[in-house]
Jmol script that loads the backbone (N, CA, C; Angstrom):
load data "model"
ATOM      1  N   MET A   1     142.647  43.991  48.577  1.00  0.00           N
ATOM      2  CA  MET A   1     142.030  43.545  49.817  1.00  0.00           C
ATOM      3  C   MET A   1     142.874  44.023  50.986  1.00  0.00           C
ATOM      4  N   THR A   2     142.119  44.448  51.964  1.00  0.00           N
ATOM      5  CA  THR A   2     142.801  44.937  53.159  1.00  0.00           C
ATOM      6  C   THR A   2     142.850  43.842  54.199  1.00  0.00           C
ATOM      7  N   LEU A   3     143.583  44.124  55.213  1.00  0.00           N
ATOM      8  CA  LEU A   3     143.690  43.178  56.313  1.00  0.00           C
ATOM      9  C   LEU A   3     142.342  42.976  56.991  1.00  0.00           C
ATOM     10  N   ASN A   4     141.553  44.014  57.117  1.00  0.00           N
ATOM     11  CA  ASN A   4     140.211  43.914  57.724  1.00  0.00           C
ATOM     12  C   ASN A   4     139.308  43.008  56.890  1.00  0.00           C
ATOM     13  N   ASP A   5     139.381  43.136  55.569  1.00  0.00           N
ATOM     14  CA  ASP A   5     138.571  42.278  54.695  1.00  0.00           C
ATOM     15  C   ASP A   5     138.955  40.810  54.869  1.00  0.00           C
ATOM     16  N   LEU A   6     140.241  40.562  54.926  1.00  0.00           N
ATOM     17  CA  LEU A   6     140.710  39.184  55.110  1.00  0.00           C
ATOM     18  C   LEU A   6     140.278  38.629  56.465  1.00  0.00           C
ATOM     19  N   GLU A   7     140.371  39.440  57.493  1.00  0.00           N
ATOM     20  CA  GLU A   7     139.929  38.997  58.825  1.00  0.00           C
ATOM     21  C   GLU A   7     138.428  38.736  58.838  1.00  0.00           C
ATOM     22  N   TRP A   8     137.664  39.610  58.149  1.00  0.00           N
ATOM     23  CA  TRP A   8     136.213  39.435  58.089  1.00  0.00           C
ATOM     24  C   TRP A   8     135.871  38.125  57.365  1.00  0.00           C
ATOM     25  N   ARG A   9     136.535  37.866  56.235  1.00  0.00           N
ATOM     26  CA  ARG A   9     136.309  36.613  55.501  1.00  0.00           C
ATOM     27  C   ARG A   9     136.719  35.408  56.343  1.00  0.00           C
ATOM     28  N   ASN A  10     137.838  35.533  56.985  1.00  0.00           N
ATOM     29  CA  ASN A  10     138.317  34.461  57.848  1.00  0.00           C
ATOM     30  C   ASN A  10     137.280  34.178  58.939  1.00  0.00           C
ATOM     31  N   GLY A  11     136.704  35.219  59.535  1.00  0.00           N
ATOM     32  CA  GLY A  11     135.662  35.067  60.559  1.00  0.00           C
ATOM     33  C   GLY A  11     134.425  34.372  59.999  1.00  0.00           C
ATOM     34  N   ARG A  12     134.022  34.769  58.791  1.00  0.00           N
ATOM     35  CA  ARG A  12     132.850  34.132  58.163  1.00  0.00           C
ATOM     36  C   ARG A  12     133.113  32.664  57.876  1.00  0.00           C
ATOM     37  N   TYR A  13     134.291  32.350  57.331  1.00  0.00           N
ATOM     38  CA  TYR A  13     134.639  30.956  57.045  1.00  0.00           C
ATOM     39  C   TYR A  13     134.713  30.132  58.330  1.00  0.00           C
ATOM     40  N   PHE A  14     135.272  30.741  59.359  1.00  0.00           N
ATOM     41  CA  PHE A  14     135.361  30.041  60.642  1.00  0.00           C
ATOM     42  C   PHE A  14     133.963  29.764  61.200  1.00  0.00           C
ATOM     43  N   ALA A  15     133.047  30.761  61.120  1.00  0.00           N
ATOM     44  CA  ALA A  15     131.675  30.569  61.597  1.00  0.00           C
ATOM     45  C   ALA A  15     130.969  29.489  60.779  1.00  0.00           C
ATOM     46  N   LEU A  16     131.183  29.520  59.457  1.00  0.00           N
ATOM     47  CA  LEU A  16     130.582  28.496  58.596  1.00  0.00           C
ATOM     48  C   LEU A  16     131.119  27.112  58.951  1.00  0.00           C
ATOM     49  N   PHE A  17     132.417  27.030  59.165  1.00  0.00           N
ATOM     50  CA  PHE A  17     133.025  25.770  59.563  1.00  0.00           C
ATOM     51  C   PHE A  17     132.433  25.278  60.887  1.00  0.00           C
ATOM     52  N   GLN A  18     132.243  26.159  61.850  1.00  0.00           N
ATOM     53  CA  GLN A  18     131.666  25.786  63.146  1.00  0.00           C
ATOM     54  C   GLN A  18     130.246  25.247  62.977  1.00  0.00           C
ATOM     55  N   ARG A  19     129.444  25.912  62.135  1.00  0.00           N
ATOM     56  CA  ARG A  19     128.065  25.438  61.901  1.00  0.00           C
ATOM     57  C   ARG A  19     128.067  24.062  61.245  1.00  0.00           C
ATOM     58  N   ILE A  20     128.950  23.867  60.275  1.00  0.00           N
ATOM     59  CA  ILE A  20     129.043  22.562  59.608  1.00  0.00           C
ATOM     60  C   ILE A  20     129.463  21.495  60.608  1.00  0.00           C
ATOM     61  N   ARG A  21     130.402  21.810  61.480  1.00  0.00           N
ATOM     62  CA  ARG A  21     130.867  20.855  62.489  1.00  0.00           C
ATOM     63  C   ARG A  21     129.740  20.482  63.449  1.00  0.00           C
ATOM     64  N   VAL A  22     128.948  21.482  63.880  1.00  0.00           N
ATOM     65  CA  VAL A  22     127.837  21.222  64.802  1.00  0.00           C
ATOM     66  C   VAL A  22     126.798  20.331  64.142  1.00  0.00           C
ATOM     67  N   VAL A  23     126.464  20.629  62.884  1.00  0.00           N
ATOM     68  CA  VAL A  23     125.471  19.824  62.168  1.00  0.00           C
ATOM     69  C   VAL A  23     125.974  18.389  61.990  1.00  0.00           C
ATOM     70  N   SER A  24     127.246  18.228  61.640  1.00  0.00           N
ATOM     71  CA  SER A  24     127.775  16.869  61.453  1.00  0.00           C
ATOM     72  C   SER A  24     127.828  16.122  62.780  1.00  0.00           C
ATOM     73  N   GLU A  25     128.125  16.819  63.880  1.00  0.00           N
ATOM     74  CA  GLU A  25     128.117  16.160  65.195  1.00  0.00           C
ATOM     75  C   GLU A  25     126.712  15.724  65.584  1.00  0.00           C
ATOM     76  N   ARG A  26     125.714  16.541  65.254  1.00  0.00           N
ATOM     77  CA  ARG A  26     124.316  16.145  65.529  1.00  0.00           C
ATOM     78  C   ARG A  26     123.944  14.888  64.749  1.00  0.00           C
ATOM     79  N   GLY A  27     124.345  14.863  63.467  1.00  0.00           N
ATOM     80  CA  GLY A  27     124.063  13.681  62.651  1.00  0.00           C
ATOM     81  C   GLY A  27     124.751  12.447  63.200  1.00  0.00           C
ATOM     82  N   ALA A  28     125.998  12.614  63.628  1.00  0.00           N
ATOM     83  CA  ALA A  28     126.722  11.476  64.205  1.00  0.00           C
ATOM     84  C   ALA A  28     126.063  11.025  65.491  1.00  0.00           C
ATOM     85  N   LEU A  29     125.582  11.978  66.288  1.00  0.00           N
ATOM     86  CA  LEU A  29     124.911  11.635  67.544  1.00  0.00           C
ATOM     87  C   LEU A  29     123.609  10.875  67.274  1.00  0.00           C
ATOM     88  N   ARG A  30     122.847  11.317  66.277  1.00  0.00           N
ATOM     89  CA  ARG A  30     121.609  10.601  65.925  1.00  0.00           C
ATOM     90  C   ARG A  30     121.921   9.179  65.465  1.00  0.00           C
ATOM     91  N   LYS A  31     122.962   9.064  64.631  1.00  0.00           N
ATOM     92  CA  LYS A  31     123.341   7.746  64.147  1.00  0.00           C
ATOM     93  C   LYS A  31     123.790   6.868  65.314  1.00  0.00           C
ATOM     94  N   SER A  32     124.574   7.434  66.236  1.00  0.00           N
ATOM     95  CA  SER A  32     125.011   6.686  67.409  1.00  0.00           C
ATOM     96  C   SER A  32     123.817   6.249  68.241  1.00  0.00           C
ATOM     97  N   SER A  33     122.879   7.160  68.413  1.00  0.00           N
ATOM     98  CA  SER A  33     121.687   6.848  69.205  1.00  0.00           C
ATOM     99  C   SER A  33     120.897   5.713  68.563  1.00  0.00           C
ATOM    100  N   ARG A  34     120.733   5.777  67.242  1.00  0.00           N
ATOM    101  CA  ARG A  34     120.014   4.710  66.548  1.00  0.00           C
ATOM    102  C   ARG A  34     120.755   3.381  66.672  1.00  0.00           C
ATOM    103  N   SER A  35     122.073   3.445  66.522  1.00  0.00           N
ATOM    104  CA  SER A  35     122.869   2.219  66.627  1.00  0.00           C
ATOM    105  C   SER A  35     122.756   1.624  68.023  1.00  0.00           C
ATOM    106  N   LEU A  36     122.839   2.466  69.046  1.00  0.00           N
ATOM    107  CA  LEU A  36     122.719   1.976  70.419  1.00  0.00           C
ATOM    108  C   LEU A  36     121.331   1.399  70.676  1.00  0.00           C
ATOM    109  N   SER A  37     120.316   2.076  70.158  1.00  0.00           N
ATOM    110  CA  SER A  37     118.957   1.572  70.323  1.00  0.00           C
ATOM    111  C   SER A  37     118.808   0.213  69.655  1.00  0.00           C
ATOM    112  N   HIS A  38     119.356   0.081  68.470  1.00  0.00           N
ATOM    113  CA  HIS A  38     119.295  -1.194  67.752  1.00  0.00           C
ATOM    114  C   HIS A  38     120.027  -2.286  68.528  1.00  0.00           C
ATOM    115  N   LEU A  39     121.213  -1.959  69.039  1.00  0.00           N
ATOM    116  CA  LEU A  39     121.962  -2.939  69.819  1.00  0.00           C
ATOM    117  C   LEU A  39     121.212  -3.335  71.086  1.00  0.00           C
ATOM    118  N   LEU A  40     120.598  -2.365  71.739  1.00  0.00           N
ATOM    119  CA  LEU A  40     119.828  -2.645  72.947  1.00  0.00           C
ATOM    120  C   LEU A  40     118.671  -3.581  72.646  1.00  0.00           C
ATOM    121  N   MET A  41     117.946  -3.314  71.575  1.00  0.00           N
ATOM    122  CA  MET A  41     116.807  -4.164  71.230  1.00  0.00           C
ATOM    123  C   MET A  41     117.280  -5.556  70.815  1.00  0.00           C
ATOM    124  N   SER A  42     118.371  -5.624  70.102  1.00  0.00           N
ATOM    125  CA  SER A  42     118.902  -6.932  69.708  1.00  0.00           C
ATOM    126  C   SER A  42     119.298  -7.739  70.936  1.00  0.00           C
ATOM    127  N   SER A  43     119.937  -7.077  71.887  1.00  0.00           N
ATOM    128  CA  SER A  43     120.353  -7.801  73.088  1.00  0.00           C
ATOM    129  C   SER A  43     119.144  -8.211  73.917  1.00  0.00           C
ATOM    130  N   CYS A  44     118.104  -7.363  73.979  1.00  0.00           N
ATOM    131  CA  CYS A  44     116.875  -7.741  74.698  1.00  0.00           C
ATOM    132  C   CYS A  44     116.235  -8.961  74.046  1.00  0.00           C
ATOM    133  N   TYR A  45     116.192  -8.964  72.737  1.00  0.00           N
ATOM    134  CA  TYR A  45     115.600 -10.072  71.999  1.00  0.00           C
ATOM    135  C   TYR A  45     116.370 -11.365  72.257  1.00  0.00           C
ATOM    136  N   VAL A  46     117.684 -11.295  72.171  1.00  0.00           N
ATOM    137  CA  VAL A  46     118.514 -12.474  72.398  1.00  0.00           C
ATOM    138  C   VAL A  46     118.369 -12.957  73.836  1.00  0.00           C
ATOM    139  N   LEU A  47     118.319 -12.018  74.776  1.00  0.00           N
ATOM    140  CA  LEU A  47     118.152 -12.383  76.183  1.00  0.00           C
ATOM    141  C   LEU A  47     116.832 -13.112  76.407  1.00  0.00           C
ATOM    142  N   GLN A  48     115.761 -12.629  75.792  1.00  0.00           N
ATOM    143  CA  GLN A  48     114.472 -13.313  75.923  1.00  0.00           C
ATOM    144  C   GLN A  48     114.522 -14.707  75.308  1.00  0.00           C
ATOM    145  N   LEU A  49     115.162 -14.831  74.165  1.00  0.00           N
ATOM    146  CA  LEU A  49     115.291 -16.159  73.545  1.00  0.00           C
ATOM    147  C   LEU A  49     116.077 -17.108  74.448  1.00  0.00           C
ATOM    148  N   ILE A  50     117.129 -16.600  75.065  1.00  0.00           N
ATOM    149  CA  ILE A  50     117.923 -17.435  75.973  1.00  0.00           C
ATOM    150  C   ILE A  50     117.083 -17.848  77.176  1.00  0.00           C
ATOM    151  N   ASN A  51     116.313 -16.899  77.733  1.00  0.00           N
ATOM    152  CA  ASN A  51     115.469 -17.223  78.884  1.00  0.00           C
ATOM    153  C   ASN A  51     114.444 -18.297  78.533  1.00  0.00           C
ATOM    154  N   TRP A  52     113.818 -18.149  77.370  1.00  0.00           N
ATOM    155  CA  TRP A  52     112.810 -19.139  76.974  1.00  0.00           C
ATOM    156  C   TRP A  52     113.463 -20.484  76.677  1.00  0.00           C
ATOM    157  N   SER A  53     114.634 -20.468  76.104  1.00  0.00           N
ATOM    158  CA  SER A  53     115.335 -21.730  75.838  1.00  0.00           C
ATOM    159  C   SER A  53     115.688 -22.440  77.137  1.00  0.00           C
ATOM    160  N   MET A  54     116.125 -21.656  78.125  1.00  0.00           N
ATOM    161  CA  MET A  54     116.447 -22.256  79.421  1.00  0.00           C
ATOM    162  C   MET A  54     115.194 -22.835  80.067  1.00  0.00           C
ATOM    163  N   LEU A  55     114.085 -22.119  79.962  1.00  0.00           N
ATOM    164  CA  LEU A  55     112.827 -22.612  80.515  1.00  0.00           C
ATOM    165  C   LEU A  55     112.408 -23.895  79.816  1.00  0.00           C
ATOM    166  N   LEU A  56     112.510 -23.917  78.497  1.00  0.00           N
ATOM    167  CA  LEU A  56     112.150 -25.116  77.744  1.00  0.00           C
ATOM    168  C   LEU A  56     113.059 -26.283  78.129  1.00  0.00           C
ATOM    169  N   THR A  57     114.343 -26.020  78.268  1.00  0.00           N
ATOM    170  CA  THR A  57     115.288 -27.073  78.650  1.00  0.00           C
ATOM    171  C   THR A  57     114.944 -27.632  80.017  1.00  0.00           C
ATOM    172  N   ARG A  58     114.627 -26.736  80.955  1.00  0.00           N
ATOM    173  CA  ARG A  58     114.269 -27.180  82.303  1.00  0.00           C
ATOM    174  C   ARG A  58     112.992 -28.030  82.280  1.00  0.00           C
ATOM    175  N   CYS A  59     112.002 -27.600  81.524  1.00  0.00           N
ATOM    176  CA  CYS A  59     110.752 -28.366  81.443  1.00  0.00           C
ATOM    177  C   CYS A  59     110.980 -29.727  80.785  1.00  0.00           C
ATOM    178  N   LEU A  60     111.780 -29.736  79.743  1.00  0.00           N
ATOM    179  CA  LEU A  60     112.060 -31.013  79.079  1.00  0.00           C
ATOM    180  C   LEU A  60     112.826 -31.959  79.995  1.00  0.00           C
ATOM    181  N   GLN A  61     113.712 -31.407  80.810  1.00  0.00           N
ATOM    182  CA  GLN A  61     114.444 -32.244  81.766  1.00  0.00           C
ATOM    183  C   GLN A  61     113.487 -32.854  82.790  1.00  0.00           C
ATOM    184  N   GLU A  62     112.547 -32.049  83.270  1.00  0.00           N
ATOM    185  CA  GLU A  62     111.558 -32.584  84.209  1.00  0.00           C
ATOM    186  C   GLU A  62     110.716 -33.673  83.557  1.00  0.00           C
ATOM    187  N   LEU A  63     110.368 -33.457  82.285  1.00  0.00           N
ATOM    188  CA  LEU A  63     109.593 -34.467  81.573  1.00  0.00           C
ATOM    189  C   LEU A  63     110.391 -35.760  81.404  1.00  0.00           C
ATOM    190  N   LYS A  64     111.675 -35.637  81.156  1.00  0.00           N
ATOM    191  CA  LYS A  64     112.510 -36.840  81.036  1.00  0.00           C
ATOM    192  C   LYS A  64     112.559 -37.596  82.356  1.00  0.00           C
ATOM    193  N   GLU A  65     112.649 -36.842  83.444  1.00  0.00           N
ATOM    194  CA  GLU A  65     112.653 -37.487  84.760  1.00  0.00           C
ATOM    195  C   GLU A  65     111.324 -38.198  85.020  1.00  0.00           C
ATOM    196  N   LEU A  66     110.236 -37.537  84.656  1.00  0.00           N
ATOM    197  CA  LEU A  66     108.923 -38.174  84.824  1.00  0.00           C
ATOM    198  C   LEU A  66     108.798 -39.405  83.918  1.00  0.00           C
ATOM    199  N   ALA A  67     109.329 -39.308  82.715  1.00  0.00           N
ATOM    200  CA  ALA A  67     109.274 -40.447  81.791  1.00  0.00           C
ATOM    201  C   ALA A  67     110.068 -41.615  82.355  1.00  0.00           C
ATOM    202  N   ALA A  68     111.222 -41.314  82.952  1.00  0.00           N
ATOM    203  CA  ALA A  68     112.022 -42.386  83.549  1.00  0.00           C
ATOM    204  C   ALA A  68     111.239 -43.067  84.667  1.00  0.00           C
ATOM    205  N   LEU A  69     110.526 -42.279  85.458  1.00  0.00           N
ATOM    206  CA  LEU A  69     109.699 -42.873  86.516  1.00  0.00           C
ATOM    207  C   LEU A  69     108.568 -43.706  85.920  1.00  0.00           C
ATOM    208  N   ALA A  70     107.981 -43.202  84.856  1.00  0.00           N
ATOM    209  CA  ALA A  70     106.857 -43.917  84.243  1.00  0.00           C
ATOM    210  C   ALA A  70     107.316 -45.229  83.604  1.00  0.00           C
ATOM    211  N   TYR A  71     108.490 -45.231  82.991  1.00  0.00           N
ATOM    212  CA  TYR A  71     108.956 -46.437  82.318  1.00  0.00           C
ATOM    213  C   TYR A  71     109.409 -47.521  83.295  1.00  0.00           C
ATOM    214  N   ARG A  72     109.625 -47.152  84.541  1.00  0.00           N
ATOM    215  CA  ARG A  72     109.975 -48.163  85.542  1.00  0.00           C
ATOM    216  C   ARG A  72     108.777 -49.033  85.904  1.00  0.00           C
ATOM    217  N   ASP A  73     107.610 -48.488  85.701  1.00  0.00           N
ATOM    218  CA  ASP A  73     106.392 -49.239  86.007  1.00  0.00           C
ATOM    219  C   ASP A  73     106.297 -50.426  85.052  1.00  0.00           C
ATOM    220  N   THR A  74     105.923 -51.572  85.586  1.00  0.00           N
ATOM    221  CA  THR A  74     105.970 -52.801  84.794  1.00  0.00           C
ATOM    222  C   THR A  74     104.663 -53.107  84.066  1.00  0.00           C
ATOM    223  N   THR A  75     103.564 -52.497  84.448  1.00  0.00           N
ATOM    224  CA  THR A  75     102.306 -52.852  83.783  1.00  0.00           C
ATOM    225  C   THR A  75     102.181 -52.091  82.466  1.00  0.00           C
ATOM    226  N   ASN A  76     101.710 -52.813  81.476  1.00  0.00           N
ATOM    227  CA  ASN A  76     101.549 -52.202  80.150  1.00  0.00           C
ATOM    228  C   ASN A  76     100.528 -51.083  80.162  1.00  0.00           C
ATOM    229  N   GLU A  77      99.483 -51.260  80.928  1.00  0.00           N
ATOM    230  CA  GLU A  77      98.431 -50.242  80.986  1.00  0.00           C
ATOM    231  C   GLU A  77      98.983 -48.918  81.532  1.00  0.00           C
ATOM    232  N   ASN A  78      99.757 -49.001  82.597  1.00  0.00           N
ATOM    233  CA  ASN A  78     100.347 -47.785  83.169  1.00  0.00           C
ATOM    234  C   ASN A  78     101.374 -47.161  82.224  1.00  0.00           C
ATOM    235  N   ARG A  79     102.171 -47.997  81.565  1.00  0.00           N
ATOM    236  CA  ARG A  79     103.147 -47.476  80.613  1.00  0.00           C
ATOM    237  C   ARG A  79     102.472 -46.726  79.477  1.00  0.00           C
ATOM    238  N   GLU A  80     101.406 -47.312  78.961  1.00  0.00           N
ATOM    239  CA  GLU A  80     100.675 -46.686  77.863  1.00  0.00           C
ATOM    240  C   GLU A  80     100.058 -45.360  78.327  1.00  0.00           C
ATOM    241  N   PHE A  81      99.501 -45.366  79.536  1.00  0.00           N
ATOM    242  CA  PHE A  81      98.915 -44.148  80.083  1.00  0.00           C
ATOM    243  C   PHE A  81      99.975 -43.047  80.179  1.00  0.00           C
ATOM    244  N   TRP A  82     101.154 -43.369  80.712  1.00  0.00           N
ATOM    245  CA  TRP A  82     102.202 -42.368  80.880  1.00  0.00           C
ATOM    246  C   TRP A  82     102.767 -41.906  79.549  1.00  0.00           C
ATOM    247  N   LYS A  83     102.836 -42.795  78.570  1.00  0.00           N
ATOM    248  CA  LYS A  83     103.313 -42.377  77.248  1.00  0.00           C
ATOM    249  C   LYS A  83     102.377 -41.317  76.678  1.00  0.00           C
ATOM    250  N   ASN A  84     101.084 -41.569  76.795  1.00  0.00           N
ATOM    251  CA  ASN A  84     100.106 -40.610  76.290  1.00  0.00           C
ATOM    252  C   ASN A  84     100.179 -39.293  77.066  1.00  0.00           C
ATOM    253  N   GLU A  85     100.288 -39.400  78.379  1.00  0.00           N
ATOM    254  CA  GLU A  85     100.375 -38.200  79.210  1.00  0.00           C
ATOM    255  C   GLU A  85     101.632 -37.395  78.877  1.00  0.00           C
ATOM    256  N   MET A  86     102.739 -38.090  78.706  1.00  0.00           N
ATOM    257  CA  MET A  86     103.990 -37.406  78.406  1.00  0.00           C
ATOM    258  C   MET A  86     103.933 -36.745  77.025  1.00  0.00           C
ATOM    259  N   GLY A  87     103.364 -37.437  76.071  1.00  0.00           N
ATOM    260  CA  GLY A  87     103.229 -36.854  74.735  1.00  0.00           C
ATOM    261  C   GLY A  87     102.382 -35.599  74.767  1.00  0.00           C
ATOM    262  N   GLN A  88     101.265 -35.671  75.512  1.00  0.00           N
ATOM    263  CA  GLN A  88     100.396 -34.490  75.630  1.00  0.00           C
ATOM    264  C   GLN A  88     101.120 -33.359  76.365  1.00  0.00           C
ATOM    265  N   ALA A  89     101.852 -33.698  77.412  1.00  0.00           N
ATOM    266  CA  ALA A  89     102.592 -32.673  78.165  1.00  0.00           C
ATOM    267  C   ALA A  89     103.636 -32.001  77.277  1.00  0.00           C
ATOM    268  N   LEU A  90     104.333 -32.788  76.464  1.00  0.00           N
ATOM    269  CA  LEU A  90     105.322 -32.209  75.544  1.00  0.00           C
ATOM    270  C   LEU A  90     104.661 -31.271  74.536  1.00  0.00           C
ATOM    271  N   ARG A  91     103.527 -31.685  74.004  1.00  0.00           N
ATOM    272  CA  ARG A  91     102.821 -30.820  73.052  1.00  0.00           C
ATOM    273  C   ARG A  91     102.354 -29.535  73.729  1.00  0.00           C
ATOM    274  N   ASP A  92     101.858 -29.656  74.963  1.00  0.00           N
ATOM    275  CA  ASP A  92     101.413 -28.463  75.698  1.00  0.00           C
ATOM    276  C   ASP A  92     102.575 -27.514  75.964  1.00  0.00           C
ATOM    277  N   ILE A  93     103.685 -28.071  76.390  1.00  0.00           N
ATOM    278  CA  ILE A  93     104.853 -27.233  76.667  1.00  0.00           C
ATOM    279  C   ILE A  93     105.339 -26.546  75.398  1.00  0.00           C
ATOM    280  N   GLN A  94     105.368 -27.269  74.312  1.00  0.00           N
ATOM    281  CA  GLN A  94     105.810 -26.683  73.046  1.00  0.00           C
ATOM    282  C   GLN A  94     104.859 -25.566  72.612  1.00  0.00           C
ATOM    283  N   ARG A  95     103.561 -25.784  72.787  1.00  0.00           N
ATOM    284  CA  ARG A  95     102.575 -24.772  72.409  1.00  0.00           C
ATOM    285  C   ARG A  95     102.742 -23.512  73.262  1.00  0.00           C
ATOM    286  N   VAL A  96     102.874 -23.693  74.576  1.00  0.00           N
ATOM    287  CA  VAL A  96     103.045 -22.550  75.478  1.00  0.00           C
ATOM    288  C   VAL A  96     104.347 -21.819  75.164  1.00  0.00           C
ATOM    289  N   TYR A  97     105.401 -22.572  74.910  1.00  0.00           N
ATOM    290  CA  TYR A  97     106.696 -21.975  74.568  1.00  0.00           C
ATOM    291  C   TYR A  97     106.575 -21.148  73.291  1.00  0.00           C
ATOM    292  N   ASP A  98     105.932 -21.704  72.274  1.00  0.00           N
ATOM    293  CA  ASP A  98     105.769 -20.982  71.011  1.00  0.00           C
ATOM    294  C   ASP A  98     104.947 -19.710  71.200  1.00  0.00           C
ATOM    295  N   GLU A  99     103.868 -19.802  71.996  1.00  0.00           N
ATOM    296  CA  GLU A  99     103.027 -18.627  72.250  1.00  0.00           C
ATOM    297  C   GLU A  99     103.824 -17.535  72.963  1.00  0.00           C
ATOM    298  N   LYS A 100     104.551 -17.922  73.994  1.00  0.00           N
ATOM    299  CA  LYS A 100     105.320 -16.932  74.754  1.00  0.00           C
ATOM    300  C   LYS A 100     106.443 -16.350  73.905  1.00  0.00           C
ATOM    301  N   LEU A 101     107.044 -17.167  73.076  1.00  0.00           N
ATOM    302  CA  LEU A 101     108.093 -16.676  72.197  1.00  0.00           C
ATOM    303  C   LEU A 101     107.534 -15.648  71.216  1.00  0.00           C
ATOM    304  N   GLU A 102     106.371 -15.922  70.656  1.00  0.00           N
ATOM    305  CA  GLU A 102     105.747 -14.979  69.734  1.00  0.00           C
ATOM    306  C   GLU A 102     105.347 -13.695  70.456  1.00  0.00           C
ATOM    307  N   ASP A 103     104.800 -13.829  71.681  1.00  0.00           N
ATOM    308  CA  ASP A 103     104.452 -12.636  72.463  1.00  0.00           C
ATOM    309  C   ASP A 103     105.685 -11.797  72.734  1.00  0.00           C
ATOM    310  N   THR A 104     106.743 -12.442  73.147  1.00  0.00           N
ATOM    311  CA  THR A 104     107.990 -11.728  73.440  1.00  0.00           C
ATOM    312  C   THR A 104     108.539 -11.086  72.176  1.00  0.00           C
ATOM    313  N   ARG A 105     108.528 -11.820  71.085  1.00  0.00           N
ATOM    314  CA  ARG A 105     109.022 -11.273  69.820  1.00  0.00           C
ATOM    315  C   ARG A 105     108.199 -10.043  69.431  1.00  0.00           C
ATOM    316  N   GLY A 106     106.895 -10.120  69.571  1.00  0.00           N
ATOM    317  CA  GLY A 106     106.036  -8.979  69.260  1.00  0.00           C
ATOM    318  C   GLY A 106     106.323  -7.790  70.162  1.00  0.00           C
ATOM    319  N   ASP A 107     106.499  -8.054  71.474  1.00  0.00           N
ATOM    320  CA  ASP A 107     106.805  -6.973  72.411  1.00  0.00           C
ATOM    321  C   ASP A 107     108.125  -6.301  72.071  1.00  0.00           C
ATOM    322  N   VAL A 108     109.133  -7.103  71.771  1.00  0.00           N
ATOM    323  CA  VAL A 108     110.450  -6.552  71.450  1.00  0.00           C
ATOM    324  C   VAL A 108     110.397  -5.749  70.155  1.00  0.00           C
ATOM    325  N   GLU A 109     109.687  -6.262  69.152  1.00  0.00           N
ATOM    326  CA  GLU A 109     109.583  -5.534  67.886  1.00  0.00           C
ATOM    327  C   GLU A 109     108.834  -4.214  68.075  1.00  0.00           C
ATOM    328  N   THR A 110     107.763  -4.230  68.865  1.00  0.00           N
ATOM    329  CA  THR A 110     107.009  -3.007  69.131  1.00  0.00           C
ATOM    330  C   THR A 110     107.883  -1.991  69.855  1.00  0.00           C
ATOM    331  N   TYR A 111     108.595  -2.449  70.864  1.00  0.00           N
ATOM    332  CA  TYR A 111     109.478  -1.560  71.620  1.00  0.00           C
ATOM    333  C   TYR A 111     110.567  -0.990  70.717  1.00  0.00           C
ATOM    334  N   TYR A 112     111.130  -1.834  69.882  1.00  0.00           N
ATOM    335  CA  TYR A 112     112.177  -1.394  68.966  1.00  0.00           C
ATOM    336  C   TYR A 112     111.628  -0.350  68.003  1.00  0.00           C
ATOM    337  N   ASN A 113     110.453  -0.597  67.434  1.00  0.00           N
ATOM    338  CA  ASN A 113     109.861   0.360  66.493  1.00  0.00           C
ATOM    339  C   ASN A 113     109.577   1.690  67.177  1.00  0.00           C
ATOM    340  N   LEU A 114     109.089   1.654  68.412  1.00  0.00           N
ATOM    341  CA  LEU A 114     108.840   2.894  69.141  1.00  0.00           C
ATOM    342  C   LEU A 114     110.139   3.645  69.396  1.00  0.00           C
ATOM    343  N   LYS A 115     111.191   2.925  69.763  1.00  0.00           N
ATOM    344  CA  LYS A 115     112.482   3.571  70.007  1.00  0.00           C
ATOM    345  C   LYS A 115     113.033   4.186  68.718  1.00  0.00           C
ATOM    346  N   VAL A 116     112.914   3.457  67.629  1.00  0.00           N
ATOM    347  CA  VAL A 116     113.418   3.963  66.365  1.00  0.00           C
ATOM    348  C   VAL A 116     112.639   5.217  65.953  1.00  0.00           C
ATOM    349  N   ARG A 117     111.324   5.214  66.141  1.00  0.00           N
ATOM    350  CA  ARG A 117     110.518   6.404  65.810  1.00  0.00           C
ATOM    351  C   ARG A 117     110.889   7.580  66.692  1.00  0.00           C
ATOM    352  N   SER A 118     111.176   7.319  67.966  1.00  0.00           N
ATOM    353  CA  SER A 118     111.510   8.432  68.853  1.00  0.00           C
ATOM    354  C   SER A 118     112.875   9.021  68.518  1.00  0.00           C
ATOM    355  N   VAL A 119     113.765   8.229  67.937  1.00  0.00           N
ATOM    356  CA  VAL A 119     115.080   8.742  67.540  1.00  0.00           C
ATOM    357  C   VAL A 119     114.947   9.642  66.330  1.00  0.00           C
ATOM    358  N   PHE A 120     114.076   9.268  65.401  1.00  0.00           N
ATOM    359  CA  PHE A 120     113.905  10.074  64.199  1.00  0.00           C
ATOM    360  C   PHE A 120     113.083  11.278  64.541  1.00  0.00           C
TER     361      PHE A 120
END
end "model"
wireframe off; spacefill off
backbone 0.3
color backbone group
């Protein structure tokens, strides 16, 4: 083997190494992109859950305040009326909260699936 042959082989190996490095960097970039997309969707989902929890907490606090006002009333008829109203209001709030939570969960899952498909 001559020096030219060795240099030629060295050049081929170096080019092959460069191609392998580029391909592995692309794979790492895709994996990073998928990981970031997953983290973004997870954080969006958690943020929505926190927002809905805060809304539910605020509504329940208002209901407690209304209940305190209702229980101050001394007539049995008014107390019974407010108990029924408060129970219905709690059920309505829970239903609306559950609906919005499911809508948000569906939106986040759809967005996540679209992002994952666009990465692949």
